[in-house]
N, C-alpha and C positions, 0 to 999 in steps of 0.2 A: 449465274443470272444473265439473262439475255439483255443486251443493251437496246434501248428504244431508239428507233429511227426518228431523227428530228423531223418536224413538220417542214414542208417546203416553205421557203421564204415568202413566196407569193400568197400562200394560204393565210398569212396574217398581215401582209403588207397593205396598209390603208389605201394607197393609190390604186392597187390592183382591186381591192374589195369595192372601192367607190366606182371604179370603171365597170366592174361586173354588175354592180347594182344599177348603174346607169343603163347598161346594155339590157338588163332584164326589164327595166321600166320602159325603155323605148322600143324594144323589139316588137312587142305586141301592139304598139300604137302606130308604128311606122306605116302600116298598110292603110290606116285611116287618113293619115296625112297625105299619102300618095293618092288615095281615092278622091281627096278634095282638090287635087291638082297642084299640090305644093311639094317643094323639096323640103328636107328637114330644116335647112337654114331659113327658108322663107317662112316656115311654121314658127320658128323661134323668133323671127322678127315680128310677125303679126301677134304672137302670144305676148311678146314684150310690150308692144305698142297699143294693143286693142283697148286697154282700160287705164292707160296712164297718160301723163303729159308727154309732149314731143321731146325727143332726145336728140342730142348732137350725134353725128355719125360716129364719132369716137366713143361716146357713151354707149351707143347701140352696139358697136363692135364688141365692146367689153361685155355687155350683157348677153350677147348671143354667142360668145366664145369664138370670135373670128377676128381676122385682121382687118384693119380699117380700109385698105384698098379694096379688099374683097367685098366688104359691106357697102362701100361707096358705089361700086358697079352694080351690086345687087339691088340697092334701093332705087337706083336709076331705072333698072328694069322693072322693079315692082311699081314704080311711079308710072311707067308706060302702061302697065297692066291696070292701073287705077286703084291699086291696093294701098298705096301710101302717097303722101304729098310731101314735097321738099319745100322748106320755108327758110328764108334768111333769118338768122338769129338776131332779134332786135338789140340784144346786148352786145353783139359782136358780128358785124356784117361778113366777116371772113368765115364764120361757121355756118353750117347748114343744119337745120333741125328737120327731123323726120317724124311724121305724124301719120297714124293709120287713118285712112278715109272710111266713110260709111261702108263702102264695098269691102274694104279690108276687114272691118269689124264684123260684117255679116259672114265672112268666111271664117274668121277666128272664133266667134262665139260658140258655134256648135262643136268645134274641135276642142275648145277649152272644156266644155261640158264632158266630152268623151274622154279627154285626158284625165279629168278629175275622177271619172268613173273607173277608168283603167288603173289609176293610182290606188283608188280605194280597194279594188280587186286584188292588186298586188300586195297591198299592206294589210289585208284582212286578218292575217295571223298575228298582227301586233295589237296590243291593247291601246286605248286612247292615250294613256300616259307615255307609252313607248313611242307612239307616233309624235307626240308633242316633244318629247326628249330628242328624238331623231332630228326633227326639224330644227330645234334650237341648236343642237350640236353642229349640224351642217351649216347653218347660218354663221355660227361662231368660226368654224373652219374656213368658210369662204371669206369672212371678214379679215382673216389673217393675211390673205394675199392682197386684198383691196379694201382697206378699212372704210366703212360707211354704214350708215344705219339702214336696216331693212326691216320692214314691218312683216310680221308673220301673218299668214292668212287668218282672218277672223274665225273664231271658234276653235282654234287649234291651241 
């Protein structure tokens, strides 16, 4: 009897699969981000801030998966562009809060709609319950690294 060749490690490794899934999700959307005049990290900042409360620079860095010094420089440049505003945190004057401006929200909103449409297209082979389960599992995995509550998008 012929021995079966074992599957490659990466074919079942969660980190690899998540990375590949992220790449598949973003690669088709990147051109739209670029066409709007944004880099991928600028997009992540505006997507994070456009419909929420202001965040500290460190919270924002965590959310956009970048280092705080990088985000500090980035939001200063984005402030000069008029896309975000930097505010002193009333609870702690040493901290800076970052908030999307009306101009930043105007850039983000159509891209958010396009991102949703792109995601829907990519996930069309999944049923509604699979999509819900996938989101819940990903939220649970993400919370393992940084515990905090996250609301799922409504209707999911």
